[in-house]
N, C-alpha and C positions, 0 to 999 in steps of 0.2 A: 474411512475414517468411523470408529464406533461412536456410540451415542455418547459413551462416558467418555473419550477424547475430543469430540465435538464441545460438549459441556465446559473440559476442563481447559481446552482450546477459547472457550470464550469467556471465560473465569479471568483464564490471566491477560486477554487482552482488554478486561473490562475495569479491574479490582481497581477499588480507590490506592494510589499511590501519591507521596511526599514529592511534591515538586526535585527533580531533579540538580544535584550541585553541578557546577564546575568541573570537578574532577571526574573526567568518564576515562575509564580503562577503553584506549586506541581500539583493543582487540574486541570492544562490544560493539563497534561501526558497523562491521560488514553486516553482522547478523540481523543487529536492528534496521541495518538500509535494508535488508530481505526481505523483511517485514514489511516495512515499508511499499516496497515494489509490490510484492504479494499482493495488498490491499486493492491497487488498481489493475494492474497488469496480468495476475495470472488468470489464466481460465480457472474462473470462480463461478463458485453456486454460494446459496445464501442458506444459512439456517439461525432460525427464530424459533427451535422447538423447545433448549431448556432453557432453565431460569438460570439469569446471571447477576452477581452481587455486584452496586459498586455504590458507593458510598454510605447510605443509609437504605435502600432498596434494592429489591430486582427488576431488573429492565430486561426490554428487549432487544437482543444486540445481532443483527446480521453480520456473519462473518464470511471471507470467501475460503476458498478451498482452495489452499498452495498445490498442484502437483507436484508429484515428482521428479527428481530431475534427470537427467543423463549428460553425463560432461561429452563434450562434441569439442574436437579441433579444426575449427574456420581455416580454409587456406590463410598466409600470412599476409597481414596487410603490408599496402606499399606506400612507400613517403610520397608525400602532399604538402604540398604548402596550402596553409589553409589563410582565410581574411581573420583582421582582428578579433572578429567578433563572429562567430556563425551565425549563419542566417537560414532563415526557413527556406524551403522550396515550394513554389508555387506546386507542382502535382508531382510527388515524391509516387516512387513505386513501393509494393509492398516489402521489400526488403531495406529500407531505407528510412533511419530514425529524423523525425523532422524536430529539430532544435531551437524554438524561440526564445531567444535571450530578453529580449523584454518582457516576456507572459514568464518567464521562469519555468518554463515546459519543456519535456521532451516527447513526443507522441511515437508512440510505436505501435504495430500493426494489430497485434492482442486488445490495442482501446477501443476497436469496433466490436470485440464482441464480449467485453467485459463491463461491467457497472462502475460507472465512474463514480468518484468520493460522493458527488452528489445524487446518484441515483441511490447508494446507500441509506443516504441519509434521510430520502425521502421515503423508502420504504422502511425504517427504522421508525421514523418518526410514527409515521403508520400504526404500525402494530405495537409500538410504544402506546401512542392513547387508546388503541383497544383493549390491552393490557388493563391499562387504567382503570377505566369503564368496566371490565369485568371483574374485577379488585373489589369496586369498588358496589356493584351488583352484589358479590362475594358477601358484603356487610366489613371489607377490610378498609383501612383508612390509606388513602391512595390519593396522589396530585397529578397532574400531566403539567411541567412545568414549561413549555413549549418546545419548538423544533430541535431537531438534532441537528447538530452543526457538522459539516462534510471535514471526514478527515483531511487536516493538512496533507500533500504529498510534494515531495522536494527531494526527489530521486539522488537520494543520498548516496545511492550504489557508485557513484560518480564522483564522489566530494563535490567541495566547493567548484565548480567553473562558472559563475559570474560578477564579473569585477564589482557590480551593484552589493553583493553579498558579501563578499570578500570586504570590501571596506567599511560596509557597516556594522556587521557581525562576529566577522572571522568564521569561525566554523562550528559559531553555535547557530547558526542558520540552516545547520543539517538536522536538528533537532528541535521541532516548533515545542510552546510550551506547551507542558504535559495535560493542562487539564485541555486545550484545545483537541492534544493528537487523541486522550483518550473520549473515545466514544460516546460521550454525555448520552445517556439515555431520555433526558427531557424529562425526566420521572421523580416521585420519591414516594416510599415506604418502606415500612421495617420491617428487614426480612427474618425477624425475629419472630414476629406474629400472623405471618404471613406462610403456611405449610409448602414446604417445595412442592408437591404433587398441584397443589392449588395453581400456581403461578405457572407451574410446568403445563396445565390446563389451560388456562388462558393464553396461553402463547401458542398452544395445537390450537387454539379456539382462532386467532387472527390470522394462523398459517392458511386453517380451512376457510377463512373469509376471502382468501385469495391475495394477503397482503404480505405474502412472503413466500416460501417455498424452502422444502427442504433439497441441503445438498445431495443427502445421501440417495437421493432418485437419480442424480447422474453420475454415479459412481460404477466402477468395476465391478458388473453383476445385476445392478440394478438398471441399466442402460444398455441396449445394444449394441450399440455404437463408444462406451465408453474410451475413452484413448487408454492405450494399455500402460502407456508411460506421457509423463509432463512436457514442459516444454525445457529442451536443454539447456543446461548450463553453462554459460558462454566463461565465466570470469574467469576459471582459472583452466580456459585454453589456451593452446601453445602461442596461436594468435592475441589471444587476452595480453597473457603475460609478456611477449614479446612489446607489447603498448605500452604498458605499466612499467616496464624496466627503462624504456626511453624519458617517461614520466621521470622514475627514479633518480638518473641519471641527472636530468636535467634540475631539479629540486637538488642534488647533493652538488652540484660545480655552483651554485647561490649558498652554499654550509647549511641546509635546511639535512635535518636529519631523519632520514626517509624509511618509510617501514621495509623490512626485510623480506618478512613473510609472504609466501605467494599470495595467502588466506588474507591480509592482514587489511587489504583494502584500499582506498587511496585517502588516505588521511597519514598527514606525518605522523610520527611518533611523538606523544607526549603532549601537544598542542591544547588539551581538554584539561590540562593541569596548570596553563600557560594564564598570563592575565591577556583581559581581552585585546590590548593596545597590540601585546605580540600575537595575538591570535590574528588581527587584524594583516598585519606588517607580512607574516609568514601565508596567509593565504591569497594576501596582492601577488606573492613572487609564485604561488602554486597557481593561479588561475592564468597567470602570464604564461609558463611552461605548457601546460593543458592547450593554451591558442596556438603557441609558436606549432605545435607538433598535434594540435586536432584531435587531441589524447579522446575529448568526450564524445564528438561526432563517432570518430573510430568504434570507443566501445560501443558505443549506443546501438550501430549498424551491426555489429555482432550479435546482439540481442534480438531486434529487428529482423536480420536473417535467420535467425532458432525460430523466432517468433512465425515468419512466415512458413516457415517447413511445416511448423505444427499446425497450424492451422489446416495448409494445405490437406495434411495429414487427416486433419479431424475436421474437414469443412460440415458435413453433415452433423456431427454432435453440437458442434459451435450452434450452429443455427435453430437445433430443435431445441437447444437450451437458450439461446437469447431470445426466443417467439415466447419460453415461459416466462422469462426475465419481462418481457416487454407487456407483457398481461399483467403482471405482479404490477408495476410502477404503474400501467392505466387505470388498474384497481386502488393503489394507496391514490392517487391524484384527488380520482373521485371518490373514496374516503373521504379525504382532509377535505374537498371542499364541501361535503357534506354537513361537515363538524365545524367549518370555519376557522379551520387551521390554514393560515398562510405559511409557507417554506421563503427562507429570507432571500 
């Protein structure tokens, strides 16, 4: 990823936007879901070198690198009878996903090798605090507004799969409030009065201080063991298509219009333009079908298997990067403690 692409990616992720309306194109669900998943699961690094615009100020924004994907066709799934609610197992192997219904989380193998939302928030908070001080020392008006909140994580690629979510928010649960989803940098200053070069210089100083690291150091050509390919994309594999076909048939039998496109995702057609009450009704049917068929567990297990393969092929690289990330987190905690900033 070039510096320009990195900056553009950061800018798109952080720019202040108006709150979304409920009328959302179903075709937008899958791409957005992939972006949400990538922030947590992708074998990702953090880039805080560029200046990023948000609201009325420039901010330091840590962004994961999303590896390219290679389509695979895992073995066809076997029919199975699943309990009313999937339950986590106590000692999962590395090729299985662990679903915690109560917490609303799906744990995957790559989680052990990538920063969590809380880790990103910790680094971003430290970088932001540093950059604000840097700008102030340079004579610019800037304010630190508080810790950066963790980005929400909803595993939206699997659609709605919890009864609790279906019965309260329908499909709105797939998209948390935008003000929370945007990585609020906890700072404010006027980008019109701060030259881009000055902001970039402050970001670079924060990186030099060990509060973040440059993702480019871990790309092909920069790291001797950088992966030549990313985690295999399973959603469009034959196995996933078969699982989703069963889900679509189940919903069709309930009178629900389902997405026909293989890339349309796990959300029935037209639901985002419906009243919340109707969304809730359809979501309840959706969750029931997924429970009967074990849809979420089976799809997540495909992802887990692909991730396990990626980890096995790139374990040394991932260990090298994780060591750098751990050092960044240690330094960020130390820095925030020195400056009296407490993370929630």
